[in-house]
C-alpha positions as CSV (number, residue, x, y, z in Angstrom):
1,M,21.6,218.6,185.8
2,T,23.4,216.1,183.6
3,N,21.1,215.9,180.6
4,S,22.1,217.9,177.6
5,V,20.0,221.0,176.8
6,R,20.1,222.1,173.1
7,F,19.8,225.9,172.7
8,G,18.8,228.1,169.8
9,I,19.2,231.8,170.0
10,V,17.2,234.3,168.0
11,G,19.1,237.6,167.7
12,S,22.8,237.8,167.5
13,G,23.4,241.4,168.8
14,M,25.1,242.4,172.0
15,M,22.6,240.5,174.3
16,G,22.5,237.4,172.1
17,R,26.3,237.2,172.3
18,E,26.3,237.8,176.0
19,H,23.9,234.8,176.3
20,I,26.3,232.7,174.2
21,R,29.3,233.5,176.4
22,N,27.3,232.6,179.6
23,L,25.8,229.4,178.1
24,L,29.4,228.2,177.4
25,L,29.9,228.1,181.2
26,F,27.3,225.3,181.6
27,P,28.7,221.9,180.7
28,Q,25.2,220.5,180.0
29,V,24.4,223.1,177.3
30,E,24.8,222.8,173.6
31,I,24.4,225.8,171.4
32,V,23.1,224.2,168.3
33,A,21.4,227.0,166.3
34,L,21.5,230.8,165.8
35,A,19.0,232.9,163.9
36,D,19.4,236.4,162.6
37,P,18.6,238.1,159.3
38,T,21.8,240.1,159.4
39,P,24.8,238.0,158.1
40,T,27.5,240.1,159.8
41,S,25.8,239.8,163.2
42,L,25.3,236.1,162.7
43,A,29.0,235.6,161.9
44,S,30.0,237.6,165.0
45,A,27.7,235.5,167.2
46,A,28.9,232.2,165.8
47,A,32.5,233.3,166.5
48,E,31.6,233.7,170.2
49,A,30.4,230.0,170.4
50,R,33.9,228.7,171.0
51,G,34.2,224.9,170.7
52,Q,30.7,224.6,169.3
53,T,29.4,224.6,165.8
54,P,25.8,226.1,165.8
55,R,23.8,226.0,162.6
56,L,23.1,229.4,161.2
57,F,19.6,230.5,160.0
58,D,18.1,233.7,158.7
59,S,14.8,233.3,160.6
60,P,13.3,231.6,163.7
61,Q,11.0,229.7,161.4
62,A,13.9,228.1,159.5
63,M,15.7,227.3,162.8
64,L,12.6,225.6,164.1
65,A,12.1,223.6,160.9
66,A,15.5,222.1,161.3
67,G,14.5,220.7,164.6
68,G,16.7,219.5,167.5
69,L,16.0,222.3,170.0
70,D,15.1,222.1,173.7
71,A,15.1,225.8,174.5
72,V,15.3,229.1,172.7
73,I,16.4,232.5,173.9
74,V,14.8,235.5,172.2
75,A,17.3,238.3,172.0
76,S,16.0,240.0,168.8
77,P,15.0,243.7,168.6
78,N,12.2,244.5,171.0
79,Y,9.6,245.2,168.3
80,T,10.1,241.8,166.8
81,H,9.3,239.8,170.0
82,R,5.7,239.0,169.1
83,Q,6.5,237.7,165.6
84,V,9.4,235.7,167.0
85,L,7.3,234.2,169.8
86,E,4.4,233.1,167.6
87,P,6.3,230.1,166.0
88,L,8.1,229.3,169.3
89,F,4.8,229.0,171.2
90,D,3.5,226.8,168.3
91,A,6.7,224.6,168.5
92,G,6.3,224.0,172.3
93,V,9.9,224.7,173.2
94,N,11.2,226.2,176.4
95,I,11.5,229.9,176.0
96,L,13.5,232.7,177.7
97,C,12.4,236.0,176.2
98,E,14.5,239.0,176.8
99,K,13.0,242.2,178.3
100,P,10.8,243.9,177.5
101,L,8.3,241.1,176.9
102,C,6.9,243.2,174.1
103,T,6.9,246.9,173.2
104,T,3.1,247.5,173.4
105,L,0.6,246.6,176.0
106,E,-1.5,244.8,173.5
107,D,1.3,242.5,172.4
108,A,2.4,241.9,176.0
109,R,-1.1,240.8,176.9
110,W,-1.1,238.4,173.9
111,A,2.3,236.9,175.0
112,A,1.1,236.5,178.6
113,A,-2.1,234.8,177.4
114,R,-0.1,232.4,175.2
115,A,2.4,231.7,177.9
116,A,-0.4,230.8,180.3
117,S,-1.3,227.8,178.2
118,H,2.3,227.0,177.1
119,K,3.2,223.5,178.2
120,A,7.0,224.2,178.4
121,V,8.8,226.8,180.5
122,F,8.3,230.5,179.6
123,W,10.6,232.9,181.3
124,T,10.9,236.7,180.9
125,G,14.5,237.8,180.9
126,M,14.8,240.2,183.9
127,E,18.5,240.0,184.6
128,Y,18.6,242.7,187.3
129,R,16.8,240.4,189.8
130,F,19.8,238.1,189.6
131,M,22.7,240.5,190.1
132,P,24.1,239.1,193.4
133,P,24.0,242.3,195.4
134,A,20.5,243.1,194.1
135,A,19.4,239.5,194.9
136,A,20.8,239.8,198.5
137,F,19.1,243.2,198.9
138,I,15.8,241.7,197.8
139,D,16.1,238.8,200.1
140,Q,16.9,240.9,203.1
141,V,14.2,243.5,202.5
142,R,11.6,240.7,201.9
143,A,12.8,238.9,205.1
144,G,12.1,242.0,207.2
145,R,15.6,243.2,208.0
146,I,14.6,246.8,207.8
147,G,11.2,246.3,209.3
148,R,8.1,247.4,207.5
149,L,9.1,248.7,204.1
150,V,7.9,252.3,203.5
151,M,10.0,253.8,200.7
152,L,12.1,252.3,197.9
153,S,14.4,254.2,195.6
154,I,16.3,253.0,192.6
155,R,18.9,255.0,190.8
156,E,20.5,254.2,187.5
157,H,23.0,256.8,186.2
158,R,24.7,255.4,183.1
159,F,25.9,255.8,179.5
160,P,23.6,256.5,176.6
161,F,21.9,253.8,174.6
162,L,24.4,251.9,172.4
163,E,24.2,251.8,168.6
164,K,22.1,248.9,167.2
165,V,21.7,247.4,163.7
166,G,19.5,249.8,161.8
167,D,19.5,252.2,164.7
168,W,16.1,250.7,165.8
169,N,16.6,251.7,169.5
170,R,16.5,255.4,168.7
171,F,12.7,255.5,168.3
172,S,9.9,254.8,170.8
173,R,7.8,253.1,168.1
174,N,10.5,250.3,168.1
175,T,11.2,250.2,171.8
176,G,8.0,251.2,173.6
177,G,10.1,254.2,174.8
178,T,12.9,254.3,177.3
179,M,10.6,253.7,180.3
180,V,9.5,250.4,178.7
181,E,12.8,249.4,177.0
182,K,15.2,250.2,179.8
183,C,13.1,250.8,182.9
184,C,11.0,247.6,182.8
185,H,13.9,246.1,184.8
186,F,13.4,248.6,187.6
187,F,9.6,248.4,187.6
188,D,10.0,244.6,187.9
189,L,12.3,245.1,190.8
190,M,9.8,247.4,192.5
191,R,7.0,244.9,192.3
192,L,9.2,242.1,193.5
193,I,10.7,244.0,196.5
194,V,7.4,245.7,197.6
195,G,5.3,242.6,197.2
196,A,2.3,244.6,196.0
197,E,0.8,245.9,192.8
198,P,1.2,249.5,191.6
199,V,-1.8,251.8,191.8
200,R,-0.6,255.0,190.1
201,V,2.5,256.3,188.3
202,Y,3.9,259.8,187.8
203,C,6.9,260.4,185.5
204,S,8.7,263.6,184.7
205,G,11.1,263.0,181.9
206,A,12.4,264.2,178.5
207,M,15.3,263.9,176.0
208,D,17.5,266.8,177.0
209,V,21.1,265.8,176.1
210,N,21.5,262.5,174.1
211,H,20.8,262.1,170.4
212,L,19.8,265.7,169.8
213,D,22.1,266.1,166.8
214,E,21.3,262.6,165.3
215,R,19.0,262.2,162.3
216,Y,17.8,258.9,160.8
217,G,15.9,259.3,157.5
218,G,15.4,262.9,158.4
219,E,13.9,262.0,161.8
220,T,15.2,263.0,165.2
221,P,15.2,260.3,168.0
222,D,12.4,260.6,170.5
223,I,13.6,258.6,173.5
224,I,13.7,259.9,177.1
225,D,17.3,260.2,178.5
226,N,16.5,261.4,182.0
227,S,13.5,261.1,184.3
228,Y,12.1,260.8,187.8
229,T,9.3,258.3,188.3
230,I,7.2,257.9,191.4
231,V,5.0,254.8,191.9
232,D,2.3,254.4,194.6
233,F,1.6,250.8,195.6
234,A,-1.6,249.1,196.8
235,G,0.0,248.5,200.3
236,G,0.7,252.1,200.8
237,Q,4.4,251.9,199.9
238,R,6.0,254.3,197.5
239,A,8.9,253.9,195.1
240,M,11.0,256.2,193.0
241,L,13.2,255.6,189.9
242,D,15.9,258.2,189.2
243,L,17.2,257.6,185.6
244,N,20.0,259.5,183.9
245,M,21.5,258.2,180.6
246,F,24.3,260.8,180.2
247,A,26.1,260.1,183.5
248,D,28.8,258.0,182.0
249,G,31.3,258.6,184.8
250,A,29.1,257.5,187.7
251,K,30.9,255.3,190.2
252,N,28.0,253.0,190.7
253,Q,25.7,252.5,187.8
254,E,22.8,251.2,190.0
255,E,22.0,252.1,193.6
256,L,19.0,250.6,195.4
257,A,17.8,252.0,198.8
258,A,15.0,250.7,200.9
259,V,13.9,252.5,204.1
260,G,11.7,250.7,206.7
261,D,10.5,251.6,210.1
262,L,13.6,249.9,211.7
263,A,16.5,250.5,209.3
264,R,17.8,251.5,205.8
265,L,19.5,249.1,203.4
266,E,21.4,250.0,200.2
267,A,22.8,247.9,197.4
268,L,25.6,249.5,195.3
269,I,26.5,248.1,191.9
270,P,29.2,247.4,190.7
271,D,30.8,248.0,194.1
272,S,28.8,245.0,195.1
273,D,28.3,246.2,198.6
274,L,25.2,246.1,200.9
275,V,25.1,249.0,203.4
276,Y,22.8,248.5,206.5
277,S,22.0,251.5,208.6
278,P,19.7,250.8,211.6
279,R,17.7,253.5,213.3
280,V,19.6,254.6,216.5
281,G,17.9,257.8,217.5
282,F,18.8,261.4,217.1
283,R,22.5,262.2,217.7
284,Q,23.4,258.7,218.6
285,P,26.5,257.0,217.2
286,K,25.9,255.4,213.7
287,Q,26.0,251.7,213.5
288,V,26.5,251.3,209.7
289,Q,27.4,247.8,208.5
290,T,28.9,247.2,205.1
291,T,28.9,243.7,203.5
292,H,30.6,242.8,200.2
293,V,28.6,240.4,198.0
294,A,30.9,238.1,196.0
295,V,30.3,237.5,192.3
296,D,31.8,234.6,190.4
297,Q,34.6,236.0,188.3
298,A,33.7,233.9,185.2
299,A,30.2,235.3,185.4
300,L,31.5,238.8,185.6
301,D,33.8,238.2,182.6
302,A,31.0,236.7,180.5
303,G,28.8,239.8,180.4
304,S,28.0,243.4,181.2
305,H,25.3,242.8,183.8
306,H,27.4,242.1,186.9
307,G,27.1,238.4,186.6
308,A,23.3,238.5,186.4
309,T,23.0,236.7,183.0
310,Y,24.8,233.7,184.3
311,Y,22.8,233.4,187.5
312,Q,19.5,233.9,185.6
313,L,20.5,231.2,183.1
314,D,21.3,228.8,185.9
315,A,17.8,229.3,187.4
316,F,16.3,228.9,183.9
317,L,18.1,225.7,183.3
318,R,16.9,224.4,186.7
319,A,13.3,225.2,185.7
320,V,13.8,223.4,182.3
321,A,15.1,220.4,184.2
322,G,12.1,220.4,186.6
323,Q,14.3,221.3,189.5
324,G,13.2,224.8,190.2
325,P,10.3,227.3,189.6
326,V,9.9,229.8,186.8
327,M,11.0,232.9,188.7
328,V,10.0,235.5,186.2
329,T,6.7,234.8,184.5
330,A,5.1,236.3,181.4
331,D,2.7,238.0,183.7
332,D,5.7,239.7,185.4
333,G,6.8,240.8,182.0
334,L,3.4,242.2,181.1
335,R,3.1,244.2,184.4
336,A,6.6,245.7,183.9
337,V,5.7,246.7,180.4
338,A,2.4,248.2,181.7
339,M,4.3,250.3,184.3
340,G,6.7,251.5,181.7
341,A,3.8,252.4,179.4
342,A,2.2,254.3,182.2
343,A,5.4,256.2,182.8
344,E,5.7,257.1,179.1
345,L,2.1,258.3,179.0
346,S,2.6,260.3,182.2
347,A,5.7,262.0,180.9
348,R,4.0,262.9,177.6
349,E,0.8,264.2,179.1
350,K,2.3,265.5,182.4
351,R,-0.2,263.9,184.6
352,V,-0.6,261.0,187.1
353,V,-1.6,257.8,185.3
354,A,-3.7,255.2,187.3
355,M,-2.9,251.6,186.5
356,A,-6.7,251.0,186.4
357,E,-6.6,252.9,183.0
358,F,-4.8,249.8,181.7
359,G,-7.1,247.4,183.4
360,L,-4.4,246.4,185.9
């Protein structure tokens, strides 16, 4: 890929700056424009673009009006995605929209419909697919190394949500709720690994530790900080997500485990190990095999997603150049939002939610 690709970025918070650091690793990329209504955030993002001089704008509309863009990354607050995407679709540029695609099912359906007729690339940002140990895990499960997949479990034990401008991420009305905002990554992984669509979702979750003493305009945050979610799939497989957001000291932030009729496979992140455990029979010697999955150090240094942002941008650039497929579609983004919305509804109403209730 030798042709220059001129990028604009909407949103100059933590994720926007992570994209900037990773884009600088690609010699064919020019970061020509940044858009954000908050001047301090904009200045911080511009400082990250070492050796480049992007133009600064207070809105995506102003950025588009200036022209000269081949691709735009949407890294603005989740609740703004629809209003940001509208002019980008109209402009016909290549788009990478950070997760979640939108915060409501209605808006996600709208985005998927617009993307279906979009002539350029539309890509939903699902970084976790591209973490090297997760990618190797996905490939091996899909290739049949564990035999027929029966059960999949994903654990994320991590730190609480970080502070954002205006504290927008403290309220479900802005994020869609934790199960949409954070867990869409994991619901996307479930669909990809299982290779089937979800049928029903049950989530038990609450806000038990984080943010209880915080007040914003007299309001208390309302976002789930721990949950168990079980998903039944059309092929008979079942998956579980174990989320805890006050487990700051966990050795591995993410752990994936798939059990088939022949073996078990784990991926540990950030240890970056794959652990393969074949069935050997009762009381027989274990035959565990551990493989370390290498991650480019520059990619690790450029972000907080175990190199995933770099590898996803590499795949996105190949799609823009016509040298590779769109690996995460708007429909993928819609379905991950729908699973998250089902989990939020399930946790609130303490019942199983059928995906058919959402027409999916």
